[in-house]
Backbone and ligand atoms as CSV (ligand in chain L), in Angstrom:
chain,resi,resn,atom,element,x,y,z
A,1,MET,N,N,-10.976,44.965,56.018
A,1,MET,CA,C,-11.824,44.733,57.204
A,1,MET,C,C,-13.275,45.085,56.858
A,2,ALA,N,N,-14.174,44.143,57.103
A,2,ALA,CA,C,-15.590,44.378,56.813
A,2,ALA,C,C,-16.215,45.245,57.916
A,3,TYR,N,N,-17.166,46.062,57.512
A,3,TYR,CA,C,-17.849,46.920,58.477
A,3,TYR,C,C,-18.769,46.082,59.362
A,4,GLU,N,N,-18.689,46.339,60.672
A,4,GLU,CA,C,-19.538,45.631,61.657
A,4,GLU,C,C,-20.477,46.662,62.266
A,5,ASP,N,N,-21.779,46.475,62.096
A,5,ASP,CA,C,-22.677,47.525,62.574
A,5,ASP,C,C,-22.982,47.437,64.074
A,6,SER,N,N,-22.197,46.602,64.786
A,6,SER,CA,C,-22.312,46.552,66.251
A,6,SER,C,C,-21.374,47.558,66.925
A,7,ASN,N,N,-20.573,48.301,66.142
A,7,ASN,CA,C,-19.640,49.239,66.783
A,7,ASN,C,C,-20.391,50.403,67.432
A,8,ILE,N,N,-19.713,51.054,68.369
A,8,ILE,CA,C,-20.402,52.037,69.225
A,8,ILE,C,C,-20.894,53.261,68.448
A,9,PHE,N,N,-20.165,53.644,67.407
A,9,PHE,CA,C,-20.621,54.816,66.647
A,9,PHE,C,C,-21.826,54.470,65.770
A,10,ALA,N,N,-21.913,53.231,65.309
A,10,ALA,CA,C,-23.121,52.797,64.592
A,10,ALA,C,C,-24.322,52.853,65.534
A,11,LYS,N,N,-24.102,52.483,66.792
A,11,LYS,CA,C,-25.189,52.547,67.781
A,11,LYS,C,C,-25.605,53.992,68.040
A,12,ILE,N,N,-24.630,54.895,68.092
A,12,ILE,CA,C,-24.952,56.321,68.257
A,12,ILE,C,C,-25.755,56.805,67.048
A,13,LEU,N,N,-25.327,56.432,65.845
A,13,LEU,CA,C,-26.054,56.853,64.633
A,13,LEU,C,C,-27.486,56.344,64.635
A,14,ARG,N,N,-27.706,55.144,65.154
A,14,ARG,CA,C,-29.063,54.580,65.195
A,14,ARG,C,C,-29.863,55.111,66.380
A,15,GLY,N,N,-29.242,55.931,67.224
A,15,GLY,CA,C,-29.945,56.491,68.382
A,15,GLY,C,C,-30.090,55.510,69.530
A,16,GLU,N,N,-29.296,54.429,69.502
A,16,GLU,CA,C,-29.410,53.404,70.559
A,16,GLU,C,C,-28.672,53.813,71.825
A,17,ILE,N,N,-27.635,54.644,71.655
A,17,ILE,CA,C,-26.967,55.210,72.825
A,17,ILE,C,C,-26.808,56.715,72.598
A,18,PRO,N,N,-26.786,57.484,73.701
A,18,PRO,CA,C,-26.771,58.947,73.554
A,18,PRO,C,C,-25.394,59.483,73.188
A,19,CYS,N,N,-25.381,60.718,72.726
A,19,CYS,CA,C,-24.116,61.419,72.510
A,19,CYS,C,C,-24.348,62.895,72.779
A,20,ASP,N,N,-23.248,63.606,72.992
A,20,ASP,CA,C,-23.303,65.051,73.209
A,20,ASP,C,C,-23.183,65.716,71.833
A,21,LYS,N,N,-24.319,65.812,71.165
A,21,LYS,CA,C,-24.342,66.202,69.751
A,21,LYS,C,C,-24.020,67.685,69.555
A,22,VAL,N,N,-23.172,67.946,68.552
A,22,VAL,CA,C,-22.795,69.312,68.197
A,22,VAL,C,C,-23.433,69.708,66.868
A,23,TYR,N,N,-23.584,68.731,65.967
A,23,TYR,CA,C,-24.020,69.052,64.599
A,23,TYR,C,C,-24.474,67.769,63.914
A,24,GLU,N,N,-25.466,67.943,63.025
A,24,GLU,CA,C,-25.899,66.805,62.204
A,24,GLU,C,C,-26.432,67.336,60.887
A,25,ASP,N,N,-26.111,66.659,59.810
A,25,ASP,CA,C,-26.729,66.953,58.514
A,25,ASP,C,C,-26.869,65.639,57.746
A,26,GLU,N,N,-27.137,65.744,56.453
A,26,GLU,CA,C,-27.384,64.560,55.617
A,26,GLU,C,C,-26.189,63.614,55.596
A,27,PHE,N,N,-24.990,64.161,55.740
A,27,PHE,CA,C,-23.781,63.371,55.538
A,27,PHE,C,C,-23.031,63.007,56.811
A,28,ALA,N,N,-23.248,63.778,57.881
A,28,ALA,CA,C,-22.361,63.640,59.038
A,28,ALA,C,C,-23.098,63.890,60.348
A,29,LEU,N,N,-22.519,63.315,61.400
A,29,LEU,CA,C,-22.951,63.589,62.778
A,29,LEU,C,C,-21.685,63.940,63.558
A,30,ALA,N,N,-21.790,64.955,64.414
A,30,ALA,CA,C,-20.637,65.346,65.236
A,30,ALA,C,C,-21.054,65.382,66.695
A,31,PHE,N,N,-20.167,64.884,67.544
A,31,PHE,CA,C,-20.438,64.857,68.984
A,31,PHE,C,C,-19.123,64.926,69.733
A,32,ARG,N,N,-19.213,65.325,71.006
A,32,ARG,CA,C,-17.987,65.502,71.785
A,32,ARG,C,C,-17.437,64.142,72.232
A,33,ASP,N,N,-16.107,64.052,72.220
A,33,ASP,CA,C,-15.447,62.815,72.637
A,33,ASP,C,C,-15.704,62.576,74.130
A,34,ILE,N,N,-15.970,61.344,74.481
A,34,ILE,CA,C,-16.293,60.980,75.861
A,34,ILE,C,C,-15.062,61.070,76.774
A,35,ASN,N,N,-13.876,61.049,76.192
A,35,ASN,CA,C,-12.620,61.095,76.954
A,35,ASN,C,C,-11.702,62.152,76.331
A,36,PRO,N,N,-12.070,63.439,76.519
A,36,PRO,CA,C,-11.396,64.493,75.751
A,36,PRO,C,C,-9.901,64.593,76.034
A,37,GLN,N,N,-9.135,64.797,74.967
A,37,GLN,CA,C,-7.676,64.925,75.060
A,37,GLN,C,C,-7.224,66.378,74.928
A,38,ALA,N,N,-8.172,67.294,74.779
A,38,ALA,CA,C,-7.886,68.735,74.716
A,38,ALA,C,C,-9.187,69.435,75.103
A,39,SER,N,N,-9.127,70.744,75.338
A,39,SER,CA,C,-10.348,71.410,75.798
A,39,SER,C,C,-11.445,71.365,74.749
A,40,VAL,N,N,-11.087,71.324,73.491
A,40,VAL,CA,C,-12.053,70.967,72.439
A,40,VAL,C,C,-11.614,69.630,71.849
A,41,HIS,N,N,-12.496,68.649,71.922
A,41,HIS,CA,C,-12.232,67.339,71.308
A,41,HIS,C,C,-13.570,66.792,70.823
A,42,THR,N,N,-13.793,66.974,69.547
A,42,THR,CA,C,-15.086,66.643,68.938
A,42,THR,C,C,-14.845,65.673,67.797
A,43,LEU,N,N,-15.734,64.723,67.675
A,43,LEU,CA,C,-15.629,63.700,66.630
A,43,LEU,C,C,-16.662,63.968,65.546
A,44,VAL,N,N,-16.262,63.798,64.307
A,44,VAL,CA,C,-17.195,63.904,63.183
A,44,VAL,C,C,-17.192,62.562,62.471
A,45,ILE,N,N,-18.387,62.005,62.286
A,45,ILE,CA,C,-18.494,60.691,61.641
A,45,ILE,C,C,-19.442,60.794,60.442
A,46,PRO,N,N,-19.164,60.036,59.385
A,46,PRO,CA,C,-20.095,60.016,58.260
A,46,PRO,C,C,-21.331,59.188,58.612
A,47,LYS,N,N,-22.432,59.475,57.927
A,47,LYS,CA,C,-23.653,58.681,58.145
A,47,LYS,C,C,-23.517,57.287,57.524
A,48,GLY,N,N,-22.686,57.175,56.509
A,48,GLY,CA,C,-22.505,55.890,55.834
A,48,GLY,C,C,-21.623,54.939,56.625
A,49,ALA,N,N,-21.694,53.658,56.246
A,49,ALA,CA,C,-20.984,52.593,56.961
A,49,ALA,C,C,-19.585,52.399,56.376
A,50,TYR,N,N,-18.604,53.109,56.936
A,50,TYR,CA,C,-17.210,53.005,56.495
A,50,TYR,C,C,-16.336,52.751,57.714
A,51,VAL,N,N,-15.389,51.856,57.574
A,51,VAL,CA,C,-14.569,51.423,58.711
A,51,VAL,C,C,-13.576,52.502,59.138
A,52,SER,N,N,-13.027,53.222,58.160
A,52,SER,CA,C,-11.927,54.144,58.445
A,52,SER,C,C,-11.826,55.134,57.295
A,53,PHE,N,N,-10.894,56.093,57.436
A,53,PHE,CA,C,-10.649,57.023,56.325
A,53,PHE,C,C,-10.326,56.265,55.044
A,54,ASP,N,N,-9.505,55.242,55.158
A,54,ASP,CA,C,-9.084,54.498,53.971
A,54,ASP,C,C,-10.292,53.924,53.225
A,55,ASP,N,N,-11.196,53.325,53.972
A,55,ASP,CA,C,-12.417,52.732,53.408
A,55,ASP,C,C,-13.302,53.825,52.807
A,56,PHE,N,N,-13.454,54.925,53.544
A,56,PHE,CA,C,-14.300,56.048,53.109
A,56,PHE,C,C,-13.768,56.644,51.805
A,57,ALA,N,N,-12.479,56.949,51.782
A,57,ALA,CA,C,-11.899,57.602,50.606
A,57,ALA,C,C,-11.965,56.693,49.382
A,58,ALA,N,N,-11.891,55.368,49.611
A,58,ALA,CA,C,-11.932,54.424,48.490
A,58,ALA,C,C,-13.351,54.200,47.974
A,59,LYS,N,N,-14.351,54.217,48.871
A,59,LYS,CA,C,-15.685,53.731,48.480
A,59,LYS,C,C,-16.797,54.768,48.504
A,60,ALA,N,N,-16.660,55.832,49.265
A,60,ALA,CA,C,-17.763,56.796,49.377
A,60,ALA,C,C,-17.933,57.567,48.074
A,61,SER,N,N,-19.145,58.078,47.854
A,61,SER,CA,C,-19.414,58.894,46.663
A,61,SER,C,C,-18.755,60.270,46.818
A,62,ASP,N,N,-18.623,60.963,45.693
A,62,ASP,CA,C,-18.073,62.325,45.752
A,62,ASP,C,C,-18.949,63.205,46.647
A,63,ALA,N,N,-20.262,63.004,46.592
A,63,ALA,CA,C,-21.170,63.819,47.422
A,63,ALA,C,C,-20.925,63.549,48.904
A,64,GLU,N,N,-20.731,62.287,49.269
A,64,GLU,CA,C,-20.465,61.963,50.677
A,64,GLU,C,C,-19.139,62.564,51.136
A,65,ILE,N,N,-18.121,62.436,50.290
A,65,ILE,CA,C,-16.803,62.962,50.667
A,65,ILE,C,C,-16.849,64.482,50.777
A,66,GLY,N,N,-17.502,65.112,49.820
A,66,GLY,CA,C,-17.612,66.569,49.877
A,66,GLY,C,C,-18.454,67.026,51.053
A,67,GLY,N,N,-19.585,66.365,51.267
A,67,GLY,CA,C,-20.469,66.749,52.371
A,67,GLY,C,C,-19.798,66.558,53.718
A,68,PHE,N,N,-19.048,65.470,53.849
A,68,PHE,CA,C,-18.356,65.199,55.115
A,68,PHE,C,C,-17.282,66.259,55.378
A,69,SER,N,N,-16.542,66.593,54.350
A,69,SER,CA,C,-15.478,67.590,54.494
A,69,SER,C,C,-16.066,68.940,54.915
A,70,ARG,N,N,-17.160,69.325,54.291
A,70,ARG,CA,C,-17.832,70.572,54.678
A,70,ARG,C,C,-18.313,70.496,56.133
A,71,ALA,N,N,-18.813,69.355,56.542
A,71,ALA,CA,C,-19.309,69.211,57.923
A,71,ALA,C,C,-18.172,69.403,58.922
A,72,VAL,N,N,-16.997,68.864,58.629
A,72,VAL,CA,C,-15.860,69.033,59.542
A,72,VAL,C,C,-15.560,70.523,59.717
A,73,GLN,N,N,-15.593,71.265,58.618
A,73,GLN,CA,C,-15.317,72.713,58.703
A,73,GLN,C,C,-16.389,73.421,59.527
A,74,ILE,N,N,-17.635,73.048,59.342
A,74,ILE,CA,C,-18.739,73.673,60.094
A,74,ILE,C,C,-18.599,73.365,61.583
A,75,VAL,N,N,-18.267,72.130,61.909
A,75,VAL,CA,C,-18.146,71.742,63.321
A,75,VAL,C,C,-16.988,72.497,63.984
A,76,ALA,N,N,-15.864,72.603,63.295
A,76,ALA,CA,C,-14.741,73.365,63.859
A,76,ALA,C,C,-15.170,74.793,64.141
A,77,SER,N,N,-15.925,75.371,63.231
A,77,SER,CA,C,-16.406,76.738,63.425
A,77,SER,C,C,-17.351,76.810,64.618
A,78,ARG,N,N,-18.282,75.872,64.706
A,78,ARG,CA,C,-19.230,75.862,65.841
A,78,ARG,C,C,-18.516,75.680,67.175
A,79,GLU,N,N,-17.414,74.938,67.148
A,79,GLU,CA,C,-16.660,74.712,68.391
A,79,GLU,C,C,-15.721,75.870,68.714
A,80,GLY,N,N,-15.664,76.864,67.812
A,80,GLY,CA,C,-14.941,78.094,68.097
A,80,GLY,C,C,-13.443,78.012,67.954
A,81,VAL,N,N,-12.959,77.077,67.127
A,81,VAL,CA,C,-11.510,76.898,67.024
A,81,VAL,C,C,-10.932,77.309,65.663
A,82,THR,N,N,-11.764,77.875,64.809
A,82,THR,CA,C,-11.271,78.220,63.466
A,82,THR,C,C,-10.142,79.243,63.532
A,83,ASP,N,N,-10.337,80.278,64.298
A,83,ASP,CA,C,-9.311,81.332,64.346
A,83,ASP,C,C,-8.089,80.904,65.156
A,84,SER,N,N,-8.312,80.237,66.264
A,84,SER,CA,C,-7.189,79.855,67.135
A,84,SER,C,C,-6.412,78.665,66.576
A,85,GLY,N,N,-7.071,77.849,65.764
A,85,GLY,CA,C,-6.398,76.710,65.139
A,85,GLY,C,C,-6.827,75.383,65.730
A,86,TYR,N,N,-6.730,74.354,64.921
A,86,TYR,CA,C,-7.122,73.014,65.373
A,86,TYR,C,C,-6.358,71.962,64.600
A,87,ARG,N,N,-6.396,70.752,65.131
A,87,ARG,CA,C,-5.736,69.603,64.490
A,87,ARG,C,C,-6.795,68.556,64.168
A,88,LEU,N,N,-6.703,67.968,62.992
A,88,LEU,CA,C,-7.568,66.842,62.613
A,88,LEU,C,C,-6.752,65.566,62.683
A,89,ILE,N,N,-7.353,64.523,63.276
A,89,ILE,CA,C,-6.719,63.203,63.313
A,89,ILE,C,C,-7.732,62.177,62.833
A,90,ALA,N,N,-7.306,61.295,61.952
A,90,ALA,CA,C,-8.142,60.174,61.520
A,90,ALA,C,C,-7.282,58.919,61.588
A,91,ASN,N,N,-7.551,58.078,62.546
A,91,ASN,CA,C,-6.780,56.848,62.694
A,91,ASN,C,C,-7.326,55.766,61.767
A,92,HIS,N,N,-6.404,55.012,61.165
A,92,HIS,CA,C,-6.784,53.880,60.310
A,92,HIS,C,C,-5.935,52.676,60.702
A,93,GLY,N,N,-6.572,51.667,61.273
A,93,GLY,CA,C,-5.906,50.385,61.430
A,93,GLY,C,C,-4.979,50.257,62.624
A,94,LYS,N,N,-4.278,49.135,62.603
A,94,LYS,CA,C,-3.533,48.625,63.767
A,94,LYS,C,C,-2.459,49.587,64.267
A,95,HIS,N,N,-1.606,50.075,63.403
A,95,HIS,CA,C,-0.494,50.916,63.848
A,95,HIS,C,C,-0.949,52.261,64.393
A,96,SER,N,N,-2.144,52.671,64.029
A,96,SER,CA,C,-2.667,53.952,64.546
A,96,SER,C,C,-3.408,53.756,65.861
A,97,PHE,N,N,-3.627,52.493,66.251
A,97,PHE,CA,C,-4.427,52.163,67.442
A,97,PHE,C,C,-5.863,52.670,67.317
A,98,GLN,N,N,-6.402,52.599,66.102
A,98,GLN,CA,C,-7.817,52.935,65.932
A,98,GLN,C,C,-8.651,52.032,66.830
A,99,GLU,N,N,-9.528,52.642,67.634
A,99,GLU,CA,C,-10.352,51.871,68.574
A,99,GLU,C,C,-11.728,51.556,68.022
A,100,VAL,N,N,-12.339,52.539,67.383
A,100,VAL,CA,C,-13.729,52.369,66.940
A,100,VAL,C,C,-13.742,52.222,65.419
A,101,PRO,N,N,-14.222,51.075,64.914
A,101,PRO,CA,C,-14.141,50.807,63.475
A,101,PRO,C,C,-15.304,51.404,62.670
A,102,HIS,N,N,-15.579,52.680,62.938
A,102,HIS,CA,C,-16.452,53.497,62.070
A,102,HIS,C,C,-15.672,54.783,61.847
A,103,PHE,N,N,-15.445,55.132,60.575
A,103,PHE,CA,C,-14.597,56.291,60.258
A,103,PHE,C,C,-14.993,57.510,61.091
A,104,HIS,N,N,-13.992,58.152,61.662
A,104,HIS,CA,C,-14.227,59.394,62.404
A,104,HIS,C,C,-13.005,60.279,62.311
A,105,VAL,N,N,-13.280,61.578,62.307
A,105,VAL,CA,C,-12.218,62.578,62.385
A,105,VAL,C,C,-12.299,63.220,63.759
A,106,HIS,N,N,-11.152,63.269,64.432
A,106,HIS,CA,C,-11.052,63.997,65.694
A,106,HIS,C,C,-10.732,65.459,65.370
A,107,ILE,N,N,-11.471,66.393,65.945
A,107,ILE,CA,C,-11.106,67.813,65.911
A,107,ILE,C,C,-10.594,68.162,67.297
A,108,LEU,N,N,-9.342,68.590,67.363
A,108,LEU,CA,C,-8.711,68.909,68.645
A,108,LEU,C,C,-8.261,70.367,68.632
A,109,GLY,N,N,-8.517,71.069,69.728
A,109,GLY,CA,C,-8.086,72.455,69.805
A,109,GLY,C,C,-8.527,73.091,71.105
A,110,GLY,N,N,-8.634,74.426,71.052
A,110,GLY,CA,C,-9.033,75.161,72.250
A,110,GLY,C,C,-7.870,75.516,73.151
A,111,GLU,N,N,-6.678,75.069,72.798
A,111,GLU,CA,C,-5.462,75.332,73.566
A,111,GLU,C,C,-4.286,74.913,72.671
A,112,PRO,N,N,-3.074,75.393,72.991
A,112,PRO,CA,C,-1.918,74.915,72.216
A,112,PRO,C,C,-1.769,73.408,72.401
A,113,LEU,N,N,-1.601,72.698,71.301
A,113,LEU,CA,C,-1.562,71.236,71.343
A,113,LEU,C,C,-0.122,70.735,71.437
A,114,PRO,N,N,0.099,69.605,72.112
A,114,PRO,CA,C,1.448,69.049,72.196
A,114,PRO,C,C,1.908,68.460,70.855
A,115,GLY,N,N,3.096,67.902,70.846
A,115,GLY,CA,C,3.704,67.372,69.621
A,115,GLY,C,C,2.782,66.457,68.837
A,116,LEU,N,N,3.092,66.270,67.597
A,116,LEU,CA,C,2.172,65.589,66.685
A,116,LEU,C,C,1.871,64.151,67.100
A,117,ILE,N,N,2.879,63.406,67.518
A,117,ILE,CA,C,2.637,62.023,67.919
A,117,ILE,C,C,3.381,61.720,69.200
A,118,ALA,N,N,2.833,60.742,69.945
A,118,ALA,CA,C,3.527,60.230,71.131
A,118,ALA,C,C,3.760,58.744,70.905
A,119,ARG,N,N,4.912,58.249,71.339
A,119,ARG,CA,C,5.206,56.822,71.199
A,119,ARG,C,C,4.384,56.019,72.195
A,120,PRO,N,N,3.845,54.846,71.813
A,120,PRO,CA,C,3.070,54.038,72.761
A,120,PRO,C,C,3.946,53.499,73.890
L,1,AMP,P1,P,-9.891,56.127,67.742
L,1,AMP,O1,O,-8.783,55.620,68.608
L,1,AMP,O2,O,-9.418,57.084,66.682
L,1,AMP,O3,O,-10.741,55.001,67.197
L,1,AMP,O4,O,-10.794,57.031,68.686
L,1,AMP,C1,C,-11.987,56.612,69.260
L,1,AMP,C2,C,-12.484,57.741,70.139
L,1,AMP,O5,O,-13.838,57.517,70.457
L,1,AMP,C3,C,-11.741,57.866,71.474
L,1,AMP,O6,O,-11.171,59.173,71.575
L,1,AMP,C4,C,-12.841,57.634,72.517
L,1,AMP,O7,O,-12.687,58.428,73.667
L,1,AMP,C5,C,-14.088,57.996,71.740
L,1,AMP,N1,N,-15.322,57.365,72.197
L,1,AMP,C6,C,-15.538,56.049,72.468
L,1,AMP,N2,N,-16.823,55.851,72.827
L,1,AMP,C7,C,-17.440,57.070,72.768
L,1,AMP,C8,C,-18.756,57.523,73.036
L,1,AMP,N3,N,-19.745,56.674,73.424
L,1,AMP,N4,N,-19.030,58.835,72.885
L,1,AMP,C9,C,-18.060,59.694,72.495
L,1,AMP,N5,N,-16.789,59.324,72.223
L,1,AMP,C10,C,-16.481,58.031,72.372
């Protein structure tokens, strides 16, 4: 799947639409999910144009992958869930029901989380 820069997270990265920003650095931007599924639900996205984790892991540089991974850890810490625990989710493609085709990691926590997956 080719990257389409009309997706909503590309618009957030370009500053065309607002977000509830938690963190930003050279590699990543983090903001709160507009439809939270837990008391902490924050998204971390790379600055680069990647459709999904699969695309990112295949094509991003080592610096981008390392910088993004560090950003996820920093955001979890800023959101106060490091000690209590959190779950990371990265949807890729049709079977995962990925909605936004710009790679993002969901950080979920702030309360005990339900089972790992729910059937559609
Ligand atoms: P996914 O199904 O993994 O692609 O998740 C996309 C996530 O993006 C969903 O949890 C949405 O609630 C969230 N989302 C969509 N639009 C926005 C937005 N403008 N700001 C913040 N989160 C958004």
